[in-house]
N, C-alpha and C positions, 0 to 999 in steps of 0.2 A: 696258551690257556684259552679254552673255548667255553662259552656259556650258551646254553640253549634256552630260549624264551618261548614258553608255550602260551598261546593266546586263544582261549576257548570262547567262541561266540555262539549265538543262538541258531545260526544257520550253517556254521562251519567252524573249523579250527585250523590253526597254523602253528608251525614250529620254525623258528628262525635261529640261526647260529651266528654268534658274534665273537670276534676275538677281543683281546683286552684293549685294542686301540679303537674299537667301535666299528670296525670293518665288518660288513655283513658278508658271511662266507657261504651261506646256503639258506634256502627257504623252501618250505613245502606247505601247501594248503589243500584241505579237503572239505568239500561241502557234504553235509549229511544227505543221504538219499531219501529225502522226505518231500511230500507234496507241499507246495507253497502255502504258508499259513497254518500248517499242522502244529498243534500246541503240545504234543507229546513226543518226547525223544527217548527211545529205548536206551537204557544204560549200556547194553552191549554194543550198540551202534556208536555211541559216544566213545567208549573205550577203544573200539577197533579203529575209529577215525583218528584218535589221538596217537595211538601206537603206530598207525600207518604214516602220519606226517613226521613223527620222530624218526622212524626207520628210514624214510625217504631222505630226510634232512641229513642224517648221519652218513648215509650212503654217498651223499654228494660231497662229503668232506674229504680233503686230501689226507688229513691226519685225525681220524675219529677218536683215537686214544687220547687226544689232547682235550677232549671234553671233560670238564671238571665239575660242572654244575648244570642242573636242569631245574628251572623255576616254572611253577604252574600258576597262572592267573585265569580268571574266568568271569563271565557275567554273574550277576547275583540273583537273589530271590528264589532260585531253584535248588533242588537237592536230589540226591539218590537216597531213598530209604532202603536200609538193609535189614535182614532178619538176624536172629541170634547167631546164625552160622556165617554171616557175612555175605549172604546172597541178596541181590537187589530184589525189592518188592515193587513190582510195577514199573511204569515209565516215569521219566522226569517230566514234571509239569513245567513248561517253559515260563519265563518271567511275564510274558504277555497273556498267559491263560487267565480266564475269568474264574477266580477262586472264591467269589463271594458266596456266603451261605448263612443260614440262620444261626448256626453254631458259632461262627466267627462274630457275627453281630452281637450275639448273646455274651460272648467273652469280653468284647469291648465294653459292653454295658456293665458287666460285673466288675471288670478291672478299673473302669473309668477312663473315658477318652483323654481327658486332660492328664490324668496320672500316667497313662501310657506315653504321652508325649514328653512328660517330664523325665521319664526313664530312658526311652529309646531315642528321643530327640528327632522324631519324625511323626507325621500324621498317620494314625492307625488306618491302614488300608488293606484290602484283601489281595493286593498285588504282592505283598511281602510273603516270606516263607511261612509264617505262622498259619495263615489261612490254608495253605496247601498241606501243612503238617496235620491240621485238624481233620481234613478230608482223608488223608492217608491213614491216620489212626482209625478212622471209622470203617474203612474198607479192608484193612489188613487183617486177614483171618487169624493169624497167629501172633499179632503184635509187631511192633517195630523195635528192632535192636538199636538202631542209630539212624540219625539223619545226617547225611554227609553232603555239604555244599559241593557244587560241581568240581571246583578245584580241589576240595578235600578228598573227593572220591578218586580222582586221578592220582593224587599224592599217595593215597592208600594202595592203589593198584601198583604204584612204582616202588614203594618202600615199606608199606605196611602201617604207616603212622596214621592216626585219626586226629587231624588238626584242622584249624582254619585260622585266618588272620582277622584282625579287628575290623577291617573294612568290609569283609564278607559277612562277619557276624552282625554288623550294623544293618544289613539288608534283611534280617530275620524277623524283626519286631519282638525280639526276646532279649536283646542285649542292652545292658545298662551302660550307656555311653559315659556317664559321669564317673562310674566306678570301674569301667573297663573290664566288665565281667558279665556273665549271664545273670539275669535278674531272677533271684529266687522267688520273688513275689509273682512275676509273670509266669514263671514255670509252674508254680503251684496252681494259678488260675487256669492254665492251659492243660494241666494234667500231663506235663512232659517232665521226665526225670533228667537231671543234669547229666547223668551218664549216657543219655541218648544223644547228646550233642558233642561236637568235637571240642578238644582242648583249644582254647584261644591262645595263639602265640603272636609275637610281634611280626609284622610284615617283614619278609626277607629272612626268616629263621631257617637254618638247616634243620630238617626234621628227620633225616635218615640218609641212608645210601641205597642205591639200586638193589633190589632183590636179585639174587644170582640168575634166575631164569629170565628176568627182564633185561639184565645186563647182557646175557648171552644173545637174546633175541635182537638187541640193538647193536651188537658188536662193540659194546663199551665195557670199561672196567667196572667191577662191582663196588669200587670205592667212589664212584661219582656221587656227589652230594645232591640230594633232592631238597629243594628249597620251597617253602610256602610263599607263594606270591600274594596277589591282592585281587580285589574287585577290579574289573577291567578298566574302569574309569580312573582309578588310582594309578595303575600301571601305565596307562596312556598319559596321564598328567606328568609322571616322572619322565617318560620317554619324550615328551614334548618340551621339557625344560622348566616345568613349574617349580619354583624354589622359594619365592619371596611373597609374603602377604602383600596384597595390592595388585597382584597379577592373576591372570586366569588363562585357562586353556579352552579354546573353542573347537570342538570336534564336529565337523559337518559330514554326515553320511546320510543314510536313510532317515535317521533322526538327527537333530542337532542338540548338542549338550555343551553348555558353558560351565566349567568347573573353576570357580574362584577360590583362592587361598586367603584366609583371614586369620587374625591372631587369636581372637577370643570368641567363645560361644555366645551367640546373641541372647540378651535377656528376654524373659517372658516367652509366651507361646505363639505370638502372632506370626513369627517366622515359620513355625511348623504348620500353623493353620493354612499358610500359603503353599503347603505341600513340599517345603524345602527340608531336606535332611541336614544333619550336622555330623560329619564323619571325621575322626582324627586323621590328620595327614602324617606323612612319614617323618621320622626323626624328631617328633615333638614340635614341629614348626607351626602348628596351629590346626585349623580345621578347613575342610572343603565342603561345599554343597554341590548339588547337581541341578542346574536350571536347564530344562529341556523342553523340546517341542517335537512331538511325534511326526508332524507334517512338515518336513523340511526337504531333504534330498528326494524323498518319494514324490513330492509335488513337482520338483524340477524334472524328474524322470518322466512323470505323467505328461507334463507339457511337451517334452521332447517327442514322446511317442504320438501324442495327439496332433501336434503341429507338423509332424513328419520331417523335422529338421535335426541335424546333428548338433552336439554340443559345440563343436568347432564353428559351425555356421552361426549359431545363436550368439556365441561370445564375440565372433568377428563383427557381426552386424548390429550388436547391441548398442543403443545410443549411449553417448558418454555423459549425458545429463539426466537429472531426475525425471522419472516418468510422470505423465499426466494421468495415468491409470492408478487405481487402487485395488490391491488384491488382499483379501483375507484368506490366508492359506490353509484353511481347516478342512482339507479334502478327506482326512481320516478322523474328523471330529476335533474338538478342542481338547487335546490331551497332553499332559505333562505338568508343567508348573506355570503359573500358580493355580490354574483352573483345569478341571477335568469335566468336560461336557461333551460326551461322545455323540450327542444328537446334533451338534452344531455342524453346519456345512460351509464350504468355501464360497467365495464371491469374487467376481471381477467387475469393477465399476469403471465407467468412462469409455467404453468401447465405441468407436466410430468406424466409418468406412475407410478412414485413413490409417487405422491401427494395423501394424505389421506384427508378424510373429515375434520378432526380436523385441518389440515394445512390450508385449505381454510377458516375455521372458524376464526383462528387466524389472517389470512391476512385481512379478512373482518373487524375485530375489529380494526386492525391497520389502514386500509383505512379510516374508519369512524373517527378515532382519528386524522389522518393526516388532514382531512378537518377542524376539530376544531383547529388544529395547524395553519392552514392557516388563520383562523379567528383571532387567537391569534396574529399573525404577523400584520394583518391589524389593529387590535385594538392598538397595540404598536405604530403604526405610528401616532396615535392620542394621544399618551401619556398615554394610558390605559393598565395597566398590572396587574397580580395577581401572588402571590407567594404561595397561598393556595387555593385549590379548594374543596369546600364541595360537595360531590357526593351523589346524591339521585336518586330515581326512580328505575325502574326495572333493569337497567343496573348496578346499584351500588351493586347488589347482586352477581355480577360476580367478584371474586377475580382476575381472569385472565385479565379482561378488566380494572379494577382499576390499576393493575400493568402496563399495556400498557400505560394508560393515564399518569401515573407518569413519565414514561420513555420518551414518545413522547413529552409531554407538558413541561417537565422539571420543575415540581413544586410538592409540597407535595399534596397528595390527602387525604382528610379527609372523611372517610365514615360516612354518616349520618345514625345512627341506628334507629332513630325515624321514624316510618312509618306515612303515611298520612300527610306529611309536609304542603300541601296546606290547608287542613282543619284545621290543628293545627295552622297555621299562622292566619287564620281567627278567631279561638277561642281565640288566644292570643290577637288579636285586641279587641275582645269583653271584655275580662277580664280587659284589660287596660282601656277601655272606662268607665266601671262601677266602677272600684276600684281606678282610678287615678294613679295607678302604671305605671311606664315606660314600654312600650311594650318590649323593649330590655332586661330589667331586668327579665321580665317574661320568655322571650325566653331563657335566660341563664339557667333558672331552668328547662325548659321543654325539650330542645333539648339534645339528647344524641349522642355523636360522638364516633367512633371507633378509633383505633390507626392509626396514620398517616402512609401513604405509601410514602417512599422517593424514588426519582429517582435512578436507577442503572446506575452508570457512564459508565460501559461497554456497556450496552444496548443503552444508550443515544448516544454514538459515532456511533453505527451502524445505529440508527434511523436518525441521522443527515444526513448521506449519503443517506439513503433511502427516506427521506423526500424531499431532493433535486431532486431526480428522480420523486417523486410524483408531485412536482410542474411543472416539465417539461412536464409530461404527461397531467396534468390538463390544462396547457396552450394550448396544441394542441386541446383540446375539446372546449376551449373558442374562 
């Protein structure tokens, strides 16, 4: 029995095949042929890329007829608008596109900012789907038949179903998290009909089987189950082993995102004022939020290029003790949680003629981690903490960075040895859907962890003082 996990990102998509033991059998990735930074993605380009990676992946399988499930997960906030005949209307506006407008501001004013937070459990912001929907309705000459989130659109292409899961619905600014349904109140305020939105189903639900022409194209049986996956951060959390409240996943890539699991929804609205969402996790195990910093791996890559050194060189020559430098890592502005200040710039303090490239590198890793420590403090104000952090993504391959995280955050860091955690999380959902086995039981078999990295008490004391200085400098920028 083989399960295909589809992981759709903003710059490319991948398909990974796993068997029931968790062995990765095949993988295919394709980057969209778009200029760097382009904020529009043509739906046909997305569909072609997804179909290509699926076809390439199944072609590499020794027994493609053993594929029993295909699960689709994707980034959030974006959608494909279709007309009454099911044809796409315009391009997909990617999640980082600026969708602010007078009409969105007016809607927030009418509906009430606090009321929207009470319903959607997130700070009203133009980055969510709703702002893009208002824009699309304004420019669509013949009206919008439906708004399909990215994973919803691909599921519809595969089996004809028009669905989404709870975690993707939470990225719309139209979903009532308390009632687990679309908000009639906000739909009315926005002028959007319920039938224009997908049916919300539980994450990991079988929503159909492959359409005959798609099955033929992929050389698969037309009885292969199509499974609704999740928002990519949820799929990644499952694939990294997040199962118990009090733990979190730290994904370090171009951006860094910590996803903690907690039992109960925080009281009041201060949590959401800090730009933290509240998203139901799998199996009724509680909720997660996303604490993230846009300037993470992108800063490290910039340093590598500017300094003219390889990652291997920087990691090998990196000092093994806390740096005397201080880096505020906001090279792309202060963006994410809890603050969004795009005008803020980065800073390196303490440079001397004795400073080496590896010193700057370590200080940059510390600065990025201090920003996540700042998030850790703000989460603690809402009663959300974590004693173990499952580390995955490109940054998790740096032993230096993992050690810094343990010392700065003061918790055990558990390296995730399993690669492709997002696609694996999707594949796990597919196997659970067709076998009836609990997804967390499957994940326990699939996910491989390295030895825990424990905080160094001596380094912790130094970092406590240094972090206090970091907060003072950060306050000057805010």
